[in-house]
C-alpha positions in Angstrom: 9.2 56.5 246.8 12.7 55.5 245.6 11.5 52.1 244.5 8.6 53.7 242.6 11.0 56.2 241.0 13.3 53.4 239.9 10.5 51.3 238.5 9.1 54.2 236.5 12.6 55.0 235.2 13.2 51.3 234.3 10.0 51.2 232.3 10.1 54.7 230.8 13.7 55.1 229.7 13.7 52.3 227.1 10.4 53.6 225.7 11.7 57.1 225.4 15.0 56.0 223.8 13.0 53.8 221.4 10.7 56.7 220.4 13.8 58.9 219.9 15.4 56.3 217.6 12.1 55.7 215.7 11.6 59.4 215.0 9.0 60.6 212.4 5.4 61.3 213.1 5.3 58.9 216.1 8.1 60.9 217.8 6.2 64.2 217.1 2.9 62.9 218.4 4.5 61.6 221.6 6.4 64.9 222.1 3.2 66.9 221.4 1.2 64.8 223.9 3.8 65.1 226.7 4.3 68.9 226.1 0.5 69.5 226.0 0.1 67.7 229.3 3.0 69.7 230.8 1.2 72.9 229.7 -1.9 71.8 231.5 0.2 71.2 234.6 1.7 74.7 234.2 -1.7 76.4 233.8 -3.0 74.6 236.9 -0.1 75.9 238.9 0.0 79.4 237.5 -3.7 80.1 237.5 -4.8 80.0 241.1 -8.2 81.6 240.5 -9.9 78.3 241.1 -7.6 76.1 243.3 -10.3 73.4 243.7 -10.3 72.6 239.9 -8.5 69.3 239.3 -6.0 68.8 236.5 -8.3 66.5 234.6 -10.9 69.3 234.4 -8.9 72.2 233.0 -10.2 75.8 232.4 -10.9 76.7 228.8 -7.8 78.8 228.5 -5.7 76.0 229.8 -7.1 73.7 227.1 -6.4 76.5 224.6 -2.8 76.6 225.7 -2.5 72.8 225.4 -4.0 73.0 221.9 -1.6 75.8 221.0 1.4 73.7 222.3 0.3 70.9 220.1 0.0 73.3 217.1 3.6 74.5 217.8 4.9 70.9 217.8 3.1 70.2 214.6 4.6 73.3 213.1 8.1 72.3 214.2 7.6 69.0 212.5 6.5 70.7 209.3 9.3 73.2 209.1 10.8 76.4 210.5 8.4 78.8 208.8 5.4 76.8 209.9 6.9 76.6 213.4 7.2 80.4 213.6 3.6 80.9 212.3 2.3 78.3 214.8 4.0 80.1 217.7 2.3 83.4 216.7 -1.0 81.7 216.2 -0.9 79.9 219.5 -0.2 83.1 221.5 -2.9 85.0 219.6 -5.4 82.2 220.1 -5.1 82.4 223.9 -5.9 86.1 223.8 -8.8 85.7 221.4 -10.4 83.0 223.7 -9.8 85.2 226.7 -11.5 88.2 225.0 -14.4 86.0 223.8 -15.1 85.1 227.4 -15.5 88.8 228.1 -14.7 88.8 231.8 -11.3 90.5 232.2 -11.2 90.4 236.0 -11.8 86.7 236.1 -9.8 85.6 233.0 -6.8 87.9 233.0 -4.8 85.6 235.3 -5.9 82.6 233.2 -4.7 84.2 230.0 -1.3 85.1 231.5 -0.9 81.5 232.6 -2.0 80.2 229.2 0.3 82.5 227.2 3.2 81.8 229.5 2.6 78.0 229.1 2.7 78.5 225.3 6.0 80.3 225.5 7.7 78.3 228.3 6.5 74.8 227.5 5.5 75.1 223.8 8.2 77.3 222.4 11.1 75.8 224.4 9.8 72.3 224.4 9.2 72.1 220.6 12.9 72.2 220.1 12.9 68.5 220.7 11.3 68.1 217.3 13.6 70.7 215.6 16.6 68.9 217.0 15.4 65.4 216.0 14.9 66.7 212.4 18.5 67.7 212.0 21.0 65.5 210.3 22.0 62.9 212.9 19.0 64.1 214.8 18.5 61.0 216.9 22.0 61.2 218.2 21.7 64.9 219.0 18.5 64.2 221.0 20.1 61.3 222.8 23.0 63.6 223.7 20.7 66.2 225.1 18.4 63.9 227.0 20.9 61.5 228.4 23.3 64.3 229.2 20.6 66.1 231.1 19.6 63.0 233.0 23.2 62.4 234.0 23.8 66.0 235.1 20.6 65.9 237.2 21.6 62.6 238.7 25.0 63.8 239.7 23.5 66.9 241.3 20.9 64.8 243.2 23.2 62.2 244.4 26.0 64.6 245.6 23.4 66.9 247.1 21.9 64.1 249.2 25.3 62.7 250.2 27.4 65.8 250.8 25.2 68.8 250.4 25.5 71.4 253.1 25.5 74.9 251.6 22.2 76.0 250.1 22.4 77.2 246.5 19.1 79.2 246.3 17.1 78.5 249.5 14.2 80.8 248.6 13.7 79.0 245.3 14.7 75.5 246.0 15.8 74.7 249.6 17.0 71.2 248.5 19.6 72.3 246.0 23.1 72.8 247.3 26.4 74.2 246.1 28.0 70.7 246.5 25.3 69.2 244.3 25.7 71.9 241.8 29.5 71.4 241.7 28.9 67.7 241.1 26.5 68.6 238.3 29.2 70.7 236.6 31.8 68.1 236.8 29.6 65.0 236.2 27.7 66.8 233.5 30.9 67.8 231.7 32.2 64.2 231.9 28.9 62.7 230.8 28.4 65.0 227.8 32.0 64.4 226.7 31.5 60.6 227.0 28.2 60.7 225.1 29.7 62.9 222.4 32.4 60.4 221.8 30.2 57.3 222.0 27.5 58.7 219.8 30.2 59.9 217.3 28.6 63.2 216.6 30.2 65.4 214.0 32.1 67.7 216.4 35.7 68.5 216.8 37.3 67.9 220.2 37.3 71.7 220.8 33.6 72.0 219.9 32.7 69.1 222.2 34.6 70.5 225.1 32.8 73.9 224.6 29.5 72.1 224.7 30.5 70.2 227.8 31.3 73.5 229.5 28.0 75.3 228.7 25.7 72.3 229.0 25.6 71.7 232.8 24.9 75.4 233.7 21.9 75.3 231.4 20.6 72.1 233.0 20.9 73.6 236.5 19.2 76.9 235.4 16.4 74.9 233.9 15.9 73.0 237.1 15.9 76.2 239.1 13.4 77.8 236.8 10.9 75.1 237.3 11.5 75.2 241.1 10.8 78.9 240.9 7.4 78.1 239.3 6.6 75.5 241.9 7.7 77.7 244.8 5.6 80.5 243.5 2.6 78.2 243.4 3.4 76.7 246.8 3.5 73.0 245.6 6.1 70.3 245.7 5.3 68.6 242.3 3.4 69.8 239.2 1.2 66.8 239.3 1.2 63.0 240.1 1.0 61.8 236.5 4.5 60.2 236.5 4.6 57.8 239.5 7.5 58.6 241.8 8.6 61.6 239.7 5.7 64.1 240.0 4.4 65.5 236.8 5.6 65.7 233.2 6.8 69.3 233.8 8.9 68.0 236.6 10.7 65.7 234.2 11.0 68.3 231.5 12.5 71.1 233.6 16.1 71.0 232.6 15.4 69.7 229.2 13.4 72.8 228.3 16.8 74.6 228.5 19.3 72.0 227.4 17.5 70.9 224.3 17.3 74.4 222.8 21.0 74.8 223.7 22.0 71.7 221.9 19.9 72.6 218.9 21.4 76.1 218.4 24.8 74.8 219.2 24.4 72.2 216.5 23.2 74.7 213.8 25.3 77.7 214.7 28.6 76.1 215.8 28.8 72.6 214.4 26.6 72.5 211.2 
């Protein structure tokens, strides 16, 4: 398992960094595809009305959610007004499709799953496009992505080596206070180093403030996805990413840290 994780990371990280640096329509398409797949994974977990249905044969409302997520990403690439309209349209579209099927007892749970996927995966996830479209957007995205990976790595490594006290055993039995403490310290140091290396337009005080708030958001994002999986009774959201589970498993902390960096950039720095 560890070897598979390392191979996937070795192959995937350069591709992801390259797409971030490239930007433009290619970046938006890749982001939209990943988020759409993550929304299908979420719907498969949240809608337990047909547990025998495989991920590759999603229910109509799950497909509607994935289309809505793609619409939101396209709106984010077009501009803030278009993004806002796409969010409203995507939520409304899931309800319209549910009503057209005209079977409330069967489809209510599917609609709740689809609407939540649009909000959780589509709304939060689409900030990766908004962040990339800022001035110095590639460097902001690299800060968010690499900082999140570093924070998660410190938490995982310290938890495996020194973890004793459970952080939230009913949500994620594997997470420990020791690992969380390492995430706070290692995340602070990583974000500070990235901010300096990437030469982002922040004062030292602004960078330190971001370093303080960034690791808790990463931990909360990780716990939020663990809550979803624990509620669904599964270990991974899918097996689409060898050694790492599903796309939603890889996005968990990013769904919180990327919006944080975006609003920090526009409200505090820019």
